[in-house]
N, C-alpha and C positions, 0 to 999 in steps of 0.2 A: 504494500500500500504506500509506503514512504517513497518508493522509487517512482511511482506514477505521479506523485504530487509535483515534482519539478517539471515533468513532462506536461502536465495539465497547466501549470503556470506559464510555461513557454508557449503553449498553444493559445491560451487566453491573451497573453501580451502580444503575440503575433497578430491575432484577430483584431485587437484594439489598434495596433499600429497600421494594419492594412485599411481598416475603417477610417482612420485619421488621414491616410494618404488619399483615399477616395473623397473625403470631405474637402480637402484642400486642393484638389485638382491634380495631385501628383499622379503620374502615370497616364493622365489624359493627354492625348496628342493634340498638337496645334496644327492648323492648316498653315502652310508655308506663307510667310508675309511677302509682299512685293517690295523690292528694294530698288530704288532708282538713283542714279547719279544725277544730282540736281545742279552741281556747280563744281568747277575745278579752278582754283586760283593758285598761281605760283607765289610763294611767300619769299623765298630766297633761292638764289642760284649761283653756283660757281662751276668750274670745269668738271669737278668730280661728283658733285652731289646737288640735287635740287630738292627743295622742300615745298610741298603742295598742301593746300587745305582743300579737302574734298567735302562737299556738301552732299549728304545722302538723305533720301526720304524713305521712310519705312511705313508702309500701309498694312494695317492689321485687319485681315478678313474674318477674324474670330469673334465669337460672342463673349469673350472675356479678355481682360487686358493681357498683353504680351510683355513680360519682363525680359529685357535684354541685359545680360550680365557679361558679355564679352564676345569677341568674334575673331576669327582667323580669316584673312582675305588675300586675294590676288586681284588686282585691277588692271585691265588692259584698255588702251586706247588704240583703235585701228590695229588690233592684234599685237601692238608693242606693249610689253609689260611695263606699266607705269609704276606699280608699287606692289609689294607683298609685305605682310606683317600681321601683327596682332593688336587688338585694342581691348582695353578693360573698361570702356565706356559703360556706365550703368544708367539705364533709363527704362521707362515703361511706356509702351504704346497702348493707348486706351482701346477698349473693344470697339471694333468698326471704326477706328480712328487712324490718325496719321501722326508721325513725329519726324522732325528734321533734326539731324545731328551732324556735327562737323568732325572730321577726322584728319589729323595732320600726319602726312606720310613723307618718307624720304625715298628718293629714287636716283638712279644714274641713267639718264637718257642720252648720254654722250654718243653711243652707237646709233641712236635713232634721231639725232638732232636734225638731220636733213628732212626726215619724214615729218617731224613736228613742225618745222618751219614751213614746209610745203602745205601741210594741213591747214595752217593758219592763213597762208597766202591765198589758197584756193577758196576759202570760205565755204567749203562743202561740209555737209553733216559728218560728224565724227562718230564712229561706232564705238561702243564700250561694252565690256563684259566684266562682271564681278563674280568671282568664284570663291568658295570657302565654306565656312559654317558659323552659325550663331549659337551661342550657349544661352539657354533660357532659364529663368527661375533660379532656384537654389538646389538643394539636395535632390538627386534622382530626377531632375528635369530633363526633358528631351533636348537634343542638339539638332538644329535644323540646317540642312544643306542649302548652300547658296549656289545658284546658277542663273544669273540675271543678265539680260542683254538689252541694249537700247541705243539711241542716238542722241547726240548733243549738237546744238547749233553753235558753230565757232564764234558767232557774234556775242554769245552769252558767256564765253570763257574769258577769264582775265589772266593773261600770261604776262 
């Protein structure tokens, strides 16, 4: 009888924990948010490194708020990798809402400088791609994969 008491206690505490997870939405999956590159601004540049501020818009198609607790990303402009890295930005996108956030990134576009100059001179739409993943919530929250594409009008870019 004494041996079954710890087993019973473990089962009860597990049931309570799982019930708590269900109550607080842990384990529920999110529909993938839409992430768009809204702006690219060059902050500093020298021969070896450029610093950009990227404006990103996150649209939440879910019926509950979407906590963002960090992300890993790779950002491409016209198939040239602009930046790769991680961010620990913490913010929450409201249910059926939108949130704008800025991300400072460093890059070395030296090998792509002719393409970037031509892109700005031609004033043609610039394609972009964002890949990576977003960490949501806290303990045991899902990680959402990123694979977004779009275009930017060069007149809106500030280099």
